[in-house]
C-alpha positions as CSV (number, residue, x, y, z in Angstrom):
1,M,11.0,46.0,13.2
2,A,7.4,45.3,12.0
3,L,5.4,42.2,11.9
4,V,7.5,39.6,10.1
5,P,6.3,36.3,8.4
6,M,7.0,33.3,10.2
7,R,9.0,31.6,7.6
8,L,11.7,34.1,8.3
9,L,12.1,32.9,12.0
10,L,11.9,29.2,11.0
11,D,14.6,29.7,8.6
12,H,16.8,31.1,10.9
13,A,16.2,29.0,13.6
14,A,16.6,25.8,11.2
15,E,20.1,27.3,10.0
16,N,21.1,27.9,13.6
17,G,19.6,24.7,15.4
18,Y,17.2,26.4,17.7
19,G,13.4,26.1,18.2
20,I,11.0,29.0,18.8
21,P,8.1,28.9,21.5
22,A,4.9,30.1,20.2
23,F,2.7,31.5,23.0
24,N,-0.9,31.9,22.7
25,V,-2.4,35.3,23.7
26,N,-5.6,36.7,24.6
27,N,-5.0,40.0,26.6
28,L,-2.8,42.7,27.3
29,E,-0.9,40.9,30.4
30,Q,0.0,38.0,28.4
31,I,1.3,40.1,25.5
32,Q,3.4,41.9,28.1
33,A,4.6,39.0,29.9
34,I,5.9,37.5,26.4
35,M,7.5,40.6,25.2
36,K,9.3,41.5,28.4
37,A,10.7,37.6,28.5
38,A,11.7,38.5,24.8
39,A,13.4,41.7,25.4
40,E,15.4,40.1,28.6
41,T,16.4,37.4,26.6
42,D,16.9,38.9,23.1
43,S,14.4,36.4,21.7
44,P,12.3,36.4,18.4
45,V,8.5,36.2,19.0
46,I,5.7,34.1,18.0
47,L,2.3,35.3,19.2
48,Q,-0.8,33.4,18.2
49,A,-4.3,33.5,18.6
50,S,-6.9,31.0,18.4
51,R,-10.3,31.6,17.1
52,G,-11.5,31.4,20.7
53,A,-9.0,34.1,21.5
54,R,-10.2,36.4,18.6
55,N,-13.6,36.2,19.8
56,Y,-12.8,36.9,23.2
57,A,-10.5,39.7,22.7
58,G,-12.0,41.1,19.7
59,E,-10.4,41.4,16.4
60,N,-9.5,45.2,16.6
61,F,-8.4,45.0,20.1
62,L,-6.3,41.9,19.7
63,R,-4.7,43.5,16.5
64,H,-3.8,46.6,18.0
65,L,-2.3,44.9,21.4
66,I,0.0,43.1,19.0
67,L,0.8,46.1,17.0
68,A,1.5,47.9,20.3
69,A,4.2,45.2,20.9
70,V,5.7,45.8,17.5
71,E,5.9,49.6,18.3
72,T,7.0,49.2,22.1
73,Y,9.8,46.4,21.2
74,P,11.1,47.4,17.6
75,Q,14.5,45.6,18.1
76,I,12.4,42.2,18.1
77,P,11.2,40.4,15.1
78,I,7.5,39.6,15.8
79,V,4.9,37.0,14.1
80,M,1.4,37.3,14.3
81,H,0.1,33.6,13.8
82,Q,-3.5,32.2,13.6
83,D,-3.6,29.0,15.6
84,H,-5.8,26.1,14.3
85,G,-7.6,27.8,11.7
86,N,-10.4,25.4,10.7
87,A,-11.5,26.5,7.1
88,P,-9.9,28.7,4.5
89,S,-12.2,31.4,5.5
90,T,-10.7,31.7,9.1
91,C,-7.5,32.1,7.5
92,Y,-8.3,34.6,4.9
93,S,-10.0,36.7,7.8
94,A,-6.8,36.3,9.6
95,I,-4.8,37.9,6.8
96,K,-7.2,40.6,6.5
97,N,-6.5,41.3,10.2
98,N,-2.6,41.6,9.7
99,F,-1.6,38.3,10.6
100,T,1.5,37.3,9.0
101,S,0.9,33.6,9.6
102,V,-1.9,30.9,9.5
103,M,-2.2,27.8,10.4
104,M,-4.9,25.7,8.1
105,D,-5.7,22.8,10.2
106,G,-7.2,20.1,7.7
107,S,-6.4,17.5,10.0
108,L,-10.4,17.9,11.1
109,E,-13.1,18.9,8.8
110,A,-14.6,22.5,9.2
111,D,-16.6,21.5,12.2
112,A,-13.2,21.4,14.1
113,K,-14.5,18.0,15.6
114,T,-14.7,15.4,12.7
115,P,-11.1,13.9,11.3
116,A,-10.7,14.7,8.0
117,S,-9.5,12.4,5.1
118,F,-5.8,13.0,3.7
119,E,-7.3,14.3,0.4
120,Y,-9.6,17.0,2.2
121,N,-6.2,18.1,4.2
122,V,-4.3,18.4,1.0
123,N,-7.1,20.4,-0.6
124,V,-8.1,23.1,1.9
125,T,-4.3,23.4,2.9
126,R,-3.1,23.8,-0.8
127,E,-5.9,26.4,-1.4
128,V,-4.6,28.6,1.7
129,V,-1.1,28.1,0.7
130,N,-1.7,29.6,-2.7
131,V,-3.5,32.8,-1.4
132,A,-1.4,33.5,1.7
133,H,2.0,32.9,-0.2
134,S,0.9,35.5,-3.0
135,L,0.7,37.9,-0.1
136,G,3.9,36.6,1.5
137,V,2.1,35.2,4.4
138,S,3.6,31.8,5.9
139,V,1.1,29.0,6.4
140,E,1.5,26.0,8.9
141,G,-0.6,22.6,8.0
142,E,-1.3,19.6,10.4
143,L,-1.2,16.1,9.6
144,G,-2.4,13.5,12.0
145,C,-4.8,14.2,15.0
146,L,-3.7,15.6,18.5
147,G,-4.6,13.4,21.1
148,S,-3.7,11.1,24.0
149,L,-1.7,7.6,23.0
150,E,-3.0,6.5,26.4
151,T,-6.9,6.8,26.1
152,G,-7.2,7.8,22.2
153,A,-9.0,10.9,23.5
154,G,-8.4,14.6,22.5
155,E,-8.7,17.8,24.3
156,A,-10.7,20.3,22.7
157,E,-8.9,23.7,22.7
158,D,-11.3,26.8,22.4
159,G,-14.0,24.3,20.7
160,H,-11.1,22.8,18.4
161,G,-10.5,18.9,19.0
162,F,-12.1,15.7,17.7
163,E,-14.6,14.0,19.8
164,G,-14.5,10.2,20.8
165,T,-11.5,8.2,20.4
166,L,-9.2,7.6,17.7
167,D,-6.6,4.6,17.1
168,H,-2.8,5.1,17.0
169,S,-2.9,5.4,13.0
170,Q,-4.9,8.6,13.3
171,L,-3.0,9.6,16.4
172,L,0.5,9.6,14.9
173,T,1.6,11.1,11.7
174,D,2.6,8.8,8.9
175,P,6.2,9.6,7.6
176,D,5.2,8.6,3.8
177,Q,2.0,10.5,4.0
178,A,4.1,13.6,5.4
179,V,6.4,13.7,2.5
180,D,3.5,13.3,0.1
181,F,1.6,16.1,2.1
182,V,4.6,19.0,1.9
183,E,5.1,18.2,-1.6
184,A,1.5,18.6,-2.5
185,T,0.8,21.6,-0.4
186,Q,4.3,23.5,0.0
187,V,3.4,24.4,3.6
188,D,6.2,26.3,5.2
189,A,5.6,24.3,8.5
190,L,4.2,20.9,9.4
191,A,2.6,20.1,12.7
192,V,2.9,16.6,13.5
193,A,1.0,14.1,16.0
194,I,3.1,12.3,18.4
195,G,0.7,11.8,21.2
196,T,0.6,15.4,22.7
197,S,-2.5,17.0,23.2
198,H,-4.1,20.6,24.6
199,G,-4.5,21.6,27.9
200,A,-2.9,20.4,31.5
201,Y,-4.1,17.0,31.3
202,K,-1.8,15.4,28.8
203,F,-0.3,12.2,30.6
204,T,-1.5,10.3,33.7
205,R,2.2,9.5,34.0
206,K,5.8,10.6,33.2
207,P,5.7,10.3,29.4
208,T,7.8,7.6,27.9
209,G,8.2,6.5,24.3
210,E,5.2,4.3,24.3
211,I,2.9,7.7,25.0
212,L,5.0,10.3,23.7
213,A,6.5,9.1,20.2
214,I,9.6,11.5,20.0
215,S,11.1,9.0,17.8
216,R,8.2,9.6,15.2
217,I,9.5,13.1,14.9
218,E,13.1,11.6,14.3
219,E,11.6,9.7,11.5
220,I,9.7,12.1,9.7
221,H,12.8,14.7,10.0
222,R,14.8,12.0,8.1
223,R,12.3,11.6,5.3
224,L,11.7,15.8,5.3
225,P,15.2,17.4,6.6
226,N,14.1,20.7,4.9
227,T,10.9,20.8,6.6
228,H,10.1,23.0,9.7
229,L,8.3,20.7,12.2
230,V,5.8,21.9,14.9
231,M,5.0,20.5,18.3
232,H,1.7,21.5,19.5
233,G,0.2,20.6,22.9
234,S,3.8,21.1,24.4
235,S,3.3,22.7,27.8
236,S,5.4,21.2,30.4
237,V,2.8,21.5,33.2
238,P,5.3,22.7,36.1
239,E,4.6,21.0,39.3
240,D,5.7,23.9,41.3
241,L,2.8,25.8,39.6
242,L,0.2,23.1,40.1
243,A,1.3,23.0,44.0
244,L,1.0,26.8,44.4
245,I,-2.7,26.9,42.6
246,N,-3.7,23.8,44.8
247,Q,-2.1,25.7,48.2
248,Y,-4.3,28.7,47.5
249,G,-7.9,26.7,46.9
250,G,-7.2,24.9,43.5
251,A,-8.2,21.6,42.9
252,I,-6.0,20.0,40.0
253,P,-5.3,16.5,40.1
254,E,-2.0,15.0,39.5
255,T,-0.9,15.5,35.9
256,Y,1.9,15.5,33.6
257,G,3.2,17.5,30.8
258,V,5.9,17.3,28.0
259,P,9.2,17.2,29.6
260,V,11.5,20.2,28.2
261,E,14.4,17.5,27.7
262,E,12.0,15.6,25.3
263,I,11.1,19.0,23.5
264,Q,14.9,19.6,23.2
265,K,15.3,16.1,21.4
266,G,12.6,17.1,19.1
267,I,14.5,20.3,18.3
268,K,17.4,18.4,17.3
269,S,15.2,16.7,15.1
270,G,13.8,19.5,13.1
271,V,11.1,21.0,15.4
272,R,11.5,24.7,14.9
273,K,8.0,25.8,16.5
274,V,6.9,24.5,20.0
275,N,3.1,25.7,21.2
276,I,2.7,26.6,24.5
277,D,-0.4,27.9,26.3
278,T,-1.0,25.8,29.5
279,D,2.1,26.8,31.1
280,N,1.5,30.2,30.8
281,R,-2.4,29.8,31.9
282,L,-0.9,27.8,35.1
283,A,1.6,30.7,36.0
284,I,-1.2,33.6,35.6
285,T,-3.9,31.4,38.0
286,A,-0.9,30.8,40.3
287,A,-0.1,34.2,41.0
288,V,-3.9,35.5,41.0
289,R,-4.7,33.0,43.6
290,E,-1.6,33.8,45.7
291,A,-2.0,37.8,45.5
292,L,-5.9,37.4,46.0
293,A,-5.2,35.1,49.0
294,A,-2.4,37.4,50.6
295,N,-4.6,40.3,50.7
296,P,-8.5,39.4,50.6
297,K,-9.5,43.1,51.2
298,E,-7.8,44.3,48.0
299,F,-10.3,45.0,45.1
300,D,-7.9,46.7,42.6
301,P,-7.5,44.3,39.7
302,R,-3.6,45.5,39.3
303,H,-2.7,44.0,42.5
304,F,-3.1,40.6,41.1
305,L,-2.4,41.3,37.2
306,K,1.1,42.7,38.1
307,P,2.1,39.5,39.6
308,S,0.6,37.5,37.0
309,I,2.6,39.0,34.5
310,K,6.1,38.3,36.4
311,Y,5.0,34.7,36.7
312,M,4.3,34.4,33.3
313,Q,7.5,36.2,32.1
314,K,9.7,34.1,34.2
315,V,8.0,30.8,32.2
316,C,8.3,32.4,29.0
317,A,12.0,33.6,29.6
318,E,13.0,29.9,30.8
319,R,11.6,28.5,27.3
320,Y,13.5,31.1,25.3
321,Q,16.6,29.8,27.1
322,Q,15.8,26.0,27.1
323,F,14.7,26.2,23.2
324,G,18.0,27.8,22.5
325,T,16.0,30.8,21.0
326,A,17.8,33.5,23.4
327,G,20.2,35.6,21.8
328,N,18.8,35.3,18.3
329,A,16.5,38.3,18.1
330,S,19.2,40.7,17.1
331,K,20.8,38.3,14.7
332,I,17.8,38.4,12.2
333,K,17.2,41.0,9.4
334,Q,13.5,41.9,8.5
335,V,12.4,41.0,5.4
336,S,8.8,42.2,4.4
337,L,5.8,40.5,3.4
338,E,6.1,41.9,-0.1
339,D,9.8,40.5,-0.3
340,F,8.7,37.2,0.6
341,A,5.7,37.1,-1.8
342,A,8.2,37.7,-4.8
343,K,10.2,34.9,-3.3
344,Y,7.3,32.7,-3.4
345,A,6.7,33.5,-7.0
346,K,9.8,32.8,-8.0
347,G,9.9,29.4,-6.5
348,E,12.9,30.2,-4.1
349,L,11.1,29.1,-1.0
350,D,9.8,25.6,-2.5
351,M,10.1,23.0,-0.1
352,I,12.3,20.1,-1.5
353,T,10.7,16.9,-0.4
354,K,11.1,14.0,-2.9
355,A,14.7,14.1,-3.4
356,A,15.3,14.7,0.2
357,A,13.0,11.5,1.1
358,K,15.1,9.3,-1.0
359,V,18.4,10.0,0.4
């Protein structure tokens, strides 16, 4: 199976009531871990790369690593997704590099720091949708800014994130605006702001509805039952990995992530894509620290990179099981980008919004 558009996977997930973890990738070992876990659990895959990842790995290296995954695991449908595109030009360069899905994050201006107006967000997202859909490529948009409801601050991911503090009106997606946004842009997926943020330091305490607004997802889903919702910043920050890192010289303070059971509630309310990066970073760091401490004389990088694959694979396999993704890869029939472009042109994939909102 070749690379497929993300809309294909999200539609299948919606029809069958599950979510799909979208794992960020930067290197060979991460891709191997994700693909091993996917093969183990028969799960479809979303491999996503930020602008920082594309710069770090290099466009050609990253593209060929993902194409190698497609070749090695032909039975698994794989999406190559641009995470947090800051401008249309970023999305277009991703499409040129074989990405089958792009995120136009117009919640911030092109500097990836300044909160944008609703009108700006609609305009840049709609522009990308028009171009991408003509090629069969899927588009994710974002409404509301990712940040903490505790502090009002955000956490920059590879340089993408607002500076300073925002109030709750900016940190929570407005359901009425969500309907207008999807209607105006025709995005395939909508990332919503509910109090999650990037990185390991999401919450200072176990999150409740006061600082993690899962109820906002439920409300948006009632207004937009046909729209695929996305949860960003959804790593759970496992305590055992934090403990292992600190046991072998780390200094990570007490912190809390998004509980899996809260993500599962979101999946029941229309969340089809769940972004995870930090959990995998923690798994790799724990494995590397442990391996280096176990044999300080070892200098072969494979000594600590092999266990990092194993530890990350375990995290990925758990998320595939927990989100209901497992067992679905073999049920998905390939549809090409060309076929999707034709469907978009005929209006077969238009998002139904206004009528649904009145129900």
